[in-house]
PDB file as gemmi writes it, atoms N, CA and C in Angstrom:
CRYST1    1.000    1.000    1.000  90.00  90.00  90.00 P 1                      
ATOM      1  N   UNK A   1       0.755  -1.462   0.095  1.00  0.00           N  
ATOM      2  CA  UNK A   1       0.049  -0.022  -0.179  1.00  0.00           C  
ATOM      3  C   UNK A   1       0.835   1.212  -0.258  1.00  0.00           C  
ATOM      4  N   UNK A   2       0.565   2.387  -1.080  1.00  0.00           N  
ATOM      5  CA  UNK A   2       1.341   3.469  -0.808  1.00  0.00           C  
ATOM      6  C   UNK A   2       0.944   3.983   0.220  1.00  0.00           C  
ATOM      7  N   UNK A   3       2.071   4.902   0.710  1.00  0.00           N  
ATOM      8  CA  UNK A   3       1.928   5.876   2.058  1.00  0.00           C  
ATOM      9  C   UNK A   3       2.039   7.297   1.742  1.00  0.00           C  
ATOM     10  N   UNK A   4       1.656   7.970   2.701  1.00  0.00           N  
ATOM     11  CA  UNK A   4       1.978   9.536   2.728  1.00  0.00           C  
ATOM     12  C   UNK A   4       2.993   9.909   3.537  1.00  0.00           C  
ATOM     13  N   UNK A   5       3.286  11.008   3.520  1.00  0.00           N  
ATOM     14  CA  UNK A   5       4.442  11.573   4.594  1.00  0.00           C  
ATOM     15  C   UNK A   5       3.597  12.699   5.273  1.00  0.00           C  
ATOM     16  N   UNK A   6       3.278  12.480   6.558  1.00  0.00           N  
ATOM     17  CA  UNK A   6       2.343  13.467   7.286  1.00  0.00           C  
ATOM     18  C   UNK A   6       3.439  14.266   8.426  1.00  0.00           C  
ATOM     19  N   UNK A   7       2.945  15.598   8.450  1.00  0.00           N  
ATOM     20  CA  UNK A   7       3.505  16.514   9.171  1.00  0.00           C  
ATOM     21  C   UNK A   7       2.861  17.538   9.992  1.00  0.00           C  
ATOM     22  N   UNK A   8       2.626  17.197  11.497  1.00  0.00           N  
ATOM     23  CA  UNK A   8       1.564  17.996  12.144  1.00  0.00           C  
ATOM     24  C   UNK A   8       2.291  19.050  13.044  1.00  0.00           C  
ATOM     25  N   UNK A   9       2.343  20.327  12.965  1.00  0.00           N  
ATOM     26  CA  UNK A   9       2.943  21.237  13.761  1.00  0.00           C  
ATOM     27  C   UNK A   9       1.796  22.058  14.415  1.00  0.00           C  
ATOM     28  N   UNK A  10       2.102  22.360  15.809  1.00  0.00           N  
ATOM     29  CA  UNK A  10       1.309  23.719  16.585  1.00  0.00           C  
ATOM     30  C   UNK A  10       2.396  24.719  16.724  1.00  0.00           C  
ATOM     31  N   UNK A  11       1.992  26.044  17.331  1.00  0.00           N  
ATOM     32  CA  UNK A  11       2.803  27.128  17.182  1.00  0.00           C  
ATOM     33  C   UNK A  11       3.996  26.427  18.392  1.00  0.00           C  
ATOM     34  N   UNK A  12       3.598  25.928  19.092  1.00  0.00           N  
ATOM     35  CA  UNK A  12       4.653  25.326  20.253  1.00  0.00           C  
ATOM     36  C   UNK A  12       5.513  24.382  20.072  1.00  0.00           C  
ATOM     37  N   UNK A  13       5.155  23.293  18.979  1.00  0.00           N  
ATOM     38  CA  UNK A  13       5.903  22.115  18.790  1.00  0.00           C  
ATOM     39  C   UNK A  13       5.696  21.146  17.681  1.00  0.00           C  
ATOM     40  N   UNK A  14       6.500  20.346  17.024  1.00  0.00           N  
ATOM     41  CA  UNK A  14       6.247  19.394  16.165  1.00  0.00           C  
ATOM     42  C   UNK A  14       5.476  18.249  16.763  1.00  0.00           C  
ATOM     43  N   UNK A  15       4.038  18.207  16.527  1.00  0.00           N  
ATOM     44  CA  UNK A  15       3.492  16.986  17.235  1.00  0.00           C  
ATOM     45  C   UNK A  15       3.513  15.759  16.687  1.00  0.00           C  
ATOM     46  N   UNK A  16       3.489  15.761  15.090  1.00  0.00           N  
ATOM     47  CA  UNK A  16       4.018  14.294  14.225  1.00  0.00           C  
ATOM     48  C   UNK A  16       4.722  14.244  13.290  1.00  0.00           C  
ATOM     49  N   UNK A  17       5.541  13.515  13.016  1.00  0.00           N  
ATOM     50  CA  UNK A  17       6.062  13.535  11.621  1.00  0.00           C  
ATOM     51  C   UNK A  17       6.109  12.033  11.132  1.00  0.00           C  
ATOM     52  N   UNK A  18       5.667  11.426  10.019  1.00  0.00           N  
ATOM     53  CA  UNK A  18       5.912   9.963   9.668  1.00  0.00           C  
ATOM     54  C   UNK A  18       4.822   9.597   8.617  1.00  0.00           C  
ATOM     55  N   UNK A  19       5.372   8.294   8.269  1.00  0.00           N  
ATOM     56  CA  UNK A  19       4.118   7.854   7.148  1.00  0.00           C  
ATOM     57  C   UNK A  19       3.104   7.183   8.088  1.00  0.00           C  
ATOM     58  N   UNK A  20       2.046   7.569   6.855  1.00  0.00           N  
ATOM     59  CA  UNK A  20       0.439   7.286   7.269  1.00  0.00           C  
ATOM     60  C   UNK A  20      -0.035   6.488   5.987  1.00  0.00           C  
ATOM     61  N   UNK A  21      -1.039   5.687   6.191  1.00  0.00           N  
ATOM     62  CA  UNK A  21      -1.930   5.312   4.981  1.00  0.00           C  
ATOM     63  C   UNK A  21      -3.079   6.174   4.722  1.00  0.00           C  
ATOM     64  N   UNK A  22      -3.385   6.670   5.793  1.00  0.00           N  
ATOM     65  CA  UNK A  22      -4.600   7.764   5.364  1.00  0.00           C  
ATOM     66  C   UNK A  22      -4.977   8.869   6.679  1.00  0.00           C  
ATOM     67  N   UNK A  23      -5.370   9.675   6.382  1.00  0.00           N  
ATOM     68  CA  UNK A  23      -5.748  10.600   7.524  1.00  0.00           C  
ATOM     69  C   UNK A  23      -6.975  11.308   7.172  1.00  0.00           C  
ATOM     70  N   UNK A  24      -7.758  11.568   8.236  1.00  0.00           N  
ATOM     71  CA  UNK A  24      -9.107  12.424   8.346  1.00  0.00           C  
ATOM     72  C   UNK A  24      -8.893  13.671   9.204  1.00  0.00           C  
ATOM     73  N   UNK A  25      -9.609  14.509   8.417  1.00  0.00           N  
ATOM     74  CA  UNK A  25      -9.647  16.125   9.042  1.00  0.00           C  
ATOM     75  C   UNK A  25     -11.072  16.759   9.378  1.00  0.00           C  
ATOM     76  N   UNK A  26     -11.363  17.726  10.191  1.00  0.00           N  
ATOM     77  CA  UNK A  26     -12.282  18.355  10.138  1.00  0.00           C  
ATOM     78  C   UNK A  26     -12.287  19.573   9.522  1.00  0.00           C  
ATOM     79  N   UNK A  27     -12.445  19.489   8.226  1.00  0.00           N  
ATOM     80  CA  UNK A  27     -12.572  20.905   7.080  1.00  0.00           C  
ATOM     81  C   UNK A  27     -13.615  21.769   8.018  1.00  0.00           C  
ATOM     82  N   UNK A  28     -13.403  22.884   7.109  1.00  0.00           N  
ATOM     83  CA  UNK A  28     -14.257  23.949   7.474  1.00  0.00           C  
ATOM     84  C   UNK A  28     -15.640  23.782   6.849  1.00  0.00           C  
ATOM     85  N   UNK A  29     -15.701  22.900   5.486  1.00  0.00           N  
ATOM     86  CA  UNK A  29     -16.972  22.559   5.182  1.00  0.00           C  
ATOM     87  C   UNK A  29     -17.011  21.179   5.421  1.00  0.00           C  
ATOM     88  N   UNK A  30     -16.812  20.499   6.515  1.00  0.00           N  
ATOM     89  CA  UNK A  30     -17.074  19.098   6.740  1.00  0.00           C  
ATOM     90  C   UNK A  30     -15.861  18.129   6.843  1.00  0.00           C  
ATOM     91  N   UNK A  31     -15.936  17.039   7.401  1.00  0.00           N  
ATOM     92  CA  UNK A  31     -15.039  16.084   7.262  1.00  0.00           C  
ATOM     93  C   UNK A  31     -14.304  15.800   5.979  1.00  0.00           C  
ATOM     94  N   UNK A  32     -13.014  15.264   5.949  1.00  0.00           N  
ATOM     95  CA  UNK A  32     -12.628  14.654   4.580  1.00  0.00           C  
ATOM     96  C   UNK A  32     -11.595  13.909   4.988  1.00  0.00           C  
ATOM     97  N   UNK A  33     -11.363  13.011   4.094  1.00  0.00           N  
ATOM     98  CA  UNK A  33     -10.094  11.906   4.242  1.00  0.00           C  
ATOM     99  C   UNK A  33      -9.085  11.815   2.837  1.00  0.00           C  
ATOM    100  N   UNK A  34      -7.906  11.777   3.439  1.00  0.00           N  
ATOM    101  CA  UNK A  34      -7.019  11.986   2.432  1.00  0.00           C  
ATOM    102  C   UNK A  34      -6.311  10.336   2.551  1.00  0.00           C  
ATOM    103  N   UNK A  35      -5.847   9.939   1.412  1.00  0.00           N  
ATOM    104  CA  UNK A  35      -5.489   8.642   1.044  1.00  0.00           C  
ATOM    105  C   UNK A  35      -4.121   9.011  -0.007  1.00  0.00           C  
ATOM    106  N   UNK A  36      -3.436   8.020  -0.374  1.00  0.00           N  
ATOM    107  CA  UNK A  36      -2.169   8.452  -1.389  1.00  0.00           C  
ATOM    108  C   UNK A  36      -2.854   8.688  -2.715  1.00  0.00           C  
ATOM    109  N   UNK A  37      -1.886   9.475  -3.496  1.00  0.00           N  
ATOM    110  CA  UNK A  37      -2.721   9.939  -4.488  1.00  0.00           C  
ATOM    111  C   UNK A  37      -3.725  10.922  -4.482  1.00  0.00           C  
ATOM    112  N   UNK A  38      -3.819  11.752  -3.559  1.00  0.00           N  
ATOM    113  CA  UNK A  38      -4.711  12.557  -3.452  1.00  0.00           C  
ATOM    114  C   UNK A  38      -4.612  13.653  -4.047  1.00  0.00           C  
ATOM    115  N   UNK A  39      -5.721  14.168  -4.705  1.00  0.00           N  
ATOM    116  CA  UNK A  39      -5.392  15.500  -5.497  1.00  0.00           C  
ATOM    117  C   UNK A  39      -4.924  16.711  -4.573  1.00  0.00           C  
ATOM    118  N   UNK A  40      -4.066  17.626  -5.074  1.00  0.00           N  
ATOM    119  CA  UNK A  40      -3.567  18.729  -4.243  1.00  0.00           C  
ATOM    120  C   UNK A  40      -4.919  19.567  -3.815  1.00  0.00           C  
ATOM    121  N   UNK A  41      -4.783  19.918  -2.794  1.00  0.00           N  
ATOM    122  CA  UNK A  41      -5.486  20.986  -1.967  1.00  0.00           C  
ATOM    123  C   UNK A  41      -4.970  21.663  -0.643  1.00  0.00           C  
ATOM    124  N   UNK A  42      -5.852  22.470  -0.368  1.00  0.00           N  
ATOM    125  CA  UNK A  42      -5.558  23.518   0.861  1.00  0.00           C  
ATOM    126  C   UNK A  42      -6.992  23.723   1.250  1.00  0.00           C  
ATOM    127  N   UNK A  43      -6.803  23.694   2.472  1.00  0.00           N  
ATOM    128  CA  UNK A  43      -8.218  23.756   3.372  1.00  0.00           C  
ATOM    129  C   UNK A  43      -7.880  24.215   4.839  1.00  0.00           C  
ATOM    130  N   UNK A  44      -8.874  25.062   5.413  1.00  0.00           N  
ATOM    131  CA  UNK A  44      -8.974  25.706   6.610  1.00  0.00           C  
ATOM    132  C   UNK A  44      -9.510  24.174   7.451  1.00  0.00           C  
ATOM    133  N   UNK A  45      -8.956  23.814   8.855  1.00  0.00           N  
ATOM    134  CA  UNK A  45      -9.571  23.249   9.645  1.00  0.00           C  
ATOM    135  C   UNK A  45     -10.269  23.672  11.031  1.00  0.00           C  
ATOM    136  N   UNK A  46     -11.360  23.270  11.114  1.00  0.00           N  
ATOM    137  CA  UNK A  46     -12.317  23.603  12.244  1.00  0.00           C  
ATOM    138  C   UNK A  46     -11.843  22.742  13.404  1.00  0.00           C  
ATOM    139  N   UNK A  47     -12.309  23.132  14.544  1.00  0.00           N  
ATOM    140  CA  UNK A  47     -12.241  22.311  15.828  1.00  0.00           C  
ATOM    141  C   UNK A  47     -12.776  21.150  15.591  1.00  0.00           C  
ATOM    142  N   UNK A  48     -12.041  19.935  16.007  1.00  0.00           N  
ATOM    143  CA  UNK A  48     -12.412  18.577  16.012  1.00  0.00           C  
ATOM    144  C   UNK A  48     -11.149  17.615  16.005  1.00  0.00           C  
ATOM    145  N   UNK A  49     -11.625  16.497  15.495  1.00  0.00           N  
ATOM    146  CA  UNK A  49     -10.499  15.254  15.672  1.00  0.00           C  
ATOM    147  C   UNK A  49      -9.762  15.058  14.540  1.00  0.00           C  
ATOM    148  N   UNK A  50      -8.563  15.011  14.472  1.00  0.00           N  
ATOM    149  CA  UNK A  50      -7.847  14.765  13.329  1.00  0.00           C  
ATOM    150  C   UNK A  50      -7.371  12.958  13.692  1.00  0.00           C  
ATOM    151  N   UNK A  51      -7.525  12.121  12.713  1.00  0.00           N  
ATOM    152  CA  UNK A  51      -7.357  10.594  12.710  1.00  0.00           C  
ATOM    153  C   UNK A  51      -6.326  10.791  11.491  1.00  0.00           C  
ATOM    154  N   UNK A  52      -5.452   9.593  12.215  1.00  0.00           N  
ATOM    155  CA  UNK A  52      -4.306   9.080  11.069  1.00  0.00           C  
ATOM    156  C   UNK A  52      -3.969   7.724  11.526  1.00  0.00           C  
ATOM    157  N   UNK A  53      -3.570   6.907  10.179  1.00  0.00           N  
ATOM    158  CA  UNK A  53      -3.492   5.384  10.600  1.00  0.00           C  
ATOM    159  C   UNK A  53      -1.610   5.369   9.920  1.00  0.00           C  
ATOM    160  N   UNK A  54      -1.265   4.922  11.358  1.00  0.00           N  
ATOM    161  CA  UNK A  54       0.379   4.930  10.945  1.00  0.00           C  
ATOM    162  C   UNK A  54       0.733   3.159  11.337  1.00  0.00           C  
ATOM    163  N   UNK A  55       0.795   2.400  10.012  1.00  0.00           N  
ATOM    164  CA  UNK A  55       1.110   0.979  10.062  1.00  0.00           C  
ATOM    165  C   UNK A  55       0.093   0.303  10.815  1.00  0.00           C  
ATOM    166  N   UNK A  56      -0.320  -0.215  12.040  1.00  0.00           N  
ATOM    167  CA  UNK A  56      -1.692  -0.971  11.989  1.00  0.00           C  
ATOM    168  C   UNK A  56      -2.338  -0.026  13.462  1.00  0.00           C  
ATOM    169  N   UNK A  57      -1.738   1.084  13.551  1.00  0.00           N  
ATOM    170  CA  UNK A  57      -2.373   1.753  15.105  1.00  0.00           C  
ATOM    171  C   UNK A  57      -2.925   2.775  14.321  1.00  0.00           C  
ATOM    172  N   UNK A  58      -4.431   3.229  14.644  1.00  0.00           N  
ATOM    173  CA  UNK A  58      -4.921   4.535  14.602  1.00  0.00           C  
ATOM    174  C   UNK A  58      -4.820   5.511  15.572  1.00  0.00           C  
ATOM    175  N   UNK A  59      -4.381   6.764  15.369  1.00  0.00           N  
ATOM    176  CA  UNK A  59      -4.146   7.875  16.259  1.00  0.00           C  
ATOM    177  C   UNK A  59      -5.154   8.737  16.041  1.00  0.00           C  
ATOM    178  N   UNK A  60      -5.377   9.498  17.206  1.00  0.00           N  
ATOM    179  CA  UNK A  60      -5.904  10.739  17.027  1.00  0.00           C  
ATOM    180  C   UNK A  60      -5.599  11.759  17.764  1.00  0.00           C  
ATOM    181  N   UNK A  61      -6.090  13.394  17.259  1.00  0.00           N  
ATOM    182  CA  UNK A  61      -5.699  14.451  18.453  1.00  0.00           C  
ATOM    183  C   UNK A  61      -6.745  15.178  17.931  1.00  0.00           C  
ATOM    184  N   UNK A  62      -7.146  16.001  19.005  1.00  0.00           N  
ATOM    185  CA  UNK A  62      -7.976  17.075  19.263  1.00  0.00           C  
ATOM    186  C   UNK A  62      -7.310  18.613  18.893  1.00  0.00           C  
ATOM    187  N   UNK A  63      -7.947  19.061  17.984  1.00  0.00           N  
ATOM    188  CA  UNK A  63      -7.618  20.467  17.614  1.00  0.00           C  
ATOM    189  C   UNK A  63      -8.622  21.610  17.494  1.00  0.00           C  
ATOM    190  N   UNK A  64      -8.102  22.729  17.713  1.00  0.00           N  
ATOM    191  CA  UNK A  64      -9.175  23.883  17.644  1.00  0.00           C  
ATOM    192  C   UNK A  64      -9.026  24.902  16.577  1.00  0.00           C  
ATOM    193  N   UNK A  65      -8.256  24.442  15.511  1.00  0.00           N  
ATOM    194  CA  UNK A  65      -8.520  24.691  14.130  1.00  0.00           C  
ATOM    195  C   UNK A  65      -7.097  24.943  13.784  1.00  0.00           C  
ATOM    196  N   UNK A  66      -6.884  24.995  12.113  1.00  0.00           N  
ATOM    197  CA  UNK A  66      -5.657  25.277  11.593  1.00  0.00           C  
ATOM    198  C   UNK A  66      -5.831  25.392  10.019  1.00  0.00           C  
ATOM    199  N   UNK A  67      -4.819  24.887   9.398  1.00  0.00           N  
ATOM    200  CA  UNK A  67      -4.888  24.586   8.027  1.00  0.00           C  
ATOM    201  C   UNK A  67      -4.217  23.216   7.538  1.00  0.00           C  
ATOM    202  N   UNK A  68      -4.558  22.791   6.400  1.00  0.00           N  
ATOM    203  CA  UNK A  68      -3.713  21.563   5.801  1.00  0.00           C  
ATOM    204  C   UNK A  68      -3.725  21.932   4.182  1.00  0.00           C  
ATOM    205  N   UNK A  69      -2.207  21.468   4.044  1.00  0.00           N  
ATOM    206  CA  UNK A  69      -1.978  21.329   2.408  1.00  0.00           C  
ATOM    207  C   UNK A  69      -1.661  19.869   2.150  1.00  0.00           C  
ATOM    208  N   UNK A  70      -2.018  19.647   0.914  1.00  0.00           N  
ATOM    209  CA  UNK A  70      -2.142  18.141   0.602  1.00  0.00           C  
ATOM    210  C   UNK A  70      -1.192  18.372  -0.922  1.00  0.00           C  
ATOM    211  N   UNK A  71      -0.069  17.683  -1.059  1.00  0.00           N  
ATOM    212  CA  UNK A  71       0.495  17.700  -2.614  1.00  0.00           C  
ATOM    213  C   UNK A  71       1.560  16.745  -2.765  1.00  0.00           C  
ATOM    214  N   UNK A  72       1.410  16.040  -3.767  1.00  0.00           N  
ATOM    215  CA  UNK A  72       2.758  14.987  -3.869  1.00  0.00           C  
ATOM    216  C   UNK A  72       2.623  14.068  -2.659  1.00  0.00           C  
ATOM    217  N   UNK A  73       1.827  13.501  -2.175  1.00  0.00           N  
ATOM    218  CA  UNK A  73       1.582  12.588  -1.200  1.00  0.00           C  
ATOM    219  C   UNK A  73       2.182  13.085  -0.129  1.00  0.00           C  
ATOM    220  N   UNK A  74       2.320  14.250   0.390  1.00  0.00           N  
ATOM    221  CA  UNK A  74       2.674  14.921   1.507  1.00  0.00           C  
ATOM    222  C   UNK A  74       1.703  15.691   2.317  1.00  0.00           C  
ATOM    223  N   UNK A  75       1.287  15.724   3.468  1.00  0.00           N  
ATOM    224  CA  UNK A  75       0.317  16.322   4.286  1.00  0.00           C  
ATOM    225  C   UNK A  75       0.840  17.387   5.029  1.00  0.00           C  
ATOM    226  N   UNK A  76       0.936  18.405   4.849  1.00  0.00           N  
ATOM    227  CA  UNK A  76       1.292  19.589   5.890  1.00  0.00           C  
ATOM    228  C   UNK A  76       0.244  20.138   6.707  1.00  0.00           C  
ATOM    229  N   UNK A  77       0.043  19.907   8.354  1.00  0.00           N  
ATOM    230  CA  UNK A  77      -0.986  20.609   8.980  1.00  0.00           C  
ATOM    231  C   UNK A  77       0.164  21.328  10.064  1.00  0.00           C  
ATOM    232  N   UNK A  78      -0.791  22.664  10.099  1.00  0.00           N  
ATOM    233  CA  UNK A  78      -0.477  23.740  10.886  1.00  0.00           C  
ATOM    234  C   UNK A  78      -1.664  23.642  12.088  1.00  0.00           C  
ATOM    235  N   UNK A  79      -1.829  23.481  13.187  1.00  0.00           N  
ATOM    236  CA  UNK A  79      -2.972  23.079  13.826  1.00  0.00           C  
ATOM    237  C   UNK A  79      -2.799  24.099  15.549  1.00  0.00           C  
ATOM    238  N   UNK A  80      -3.712  24.713  15.629  1.00  0.00           N  
ATOM    239  CA  UNK A  80      -3.838  25.004  17.277  1.00  0.00           C  
ATOM    240  C   UNK A  80      -4.425  23.873  18.270  1.00  0.00           C  
ATOM    241  N   UNK A  81      -3.678  23.569  18.891  1.00  0.00           N  
ATOM    242  CA  UNK A  81      -4.345  22.289  19.919  1.00  0.00           C  
ATOM    243  C   UNK A  81      -4.747  22.688  21.137  1.00  0.00           C  
TER     244      UNK A  81                                                      
END                                                                             
């Protein structure tokens, strides 16, 4: 299975960096999921839960808002925790 490189940062610290098979975000217009070879996008993030699958483990993180960019199997998230 093809993977994506996910980086999640907050103003205070690096929260996560690594390979994931999919990630789900609370977008400004509703939840959306990103998998390998997703079309490029930039979106605001609303308060809610970010979920991502790394290996066989699913992780979740509560955020207050932020931004996400998806491009070339790279997901970059700047979020307020």
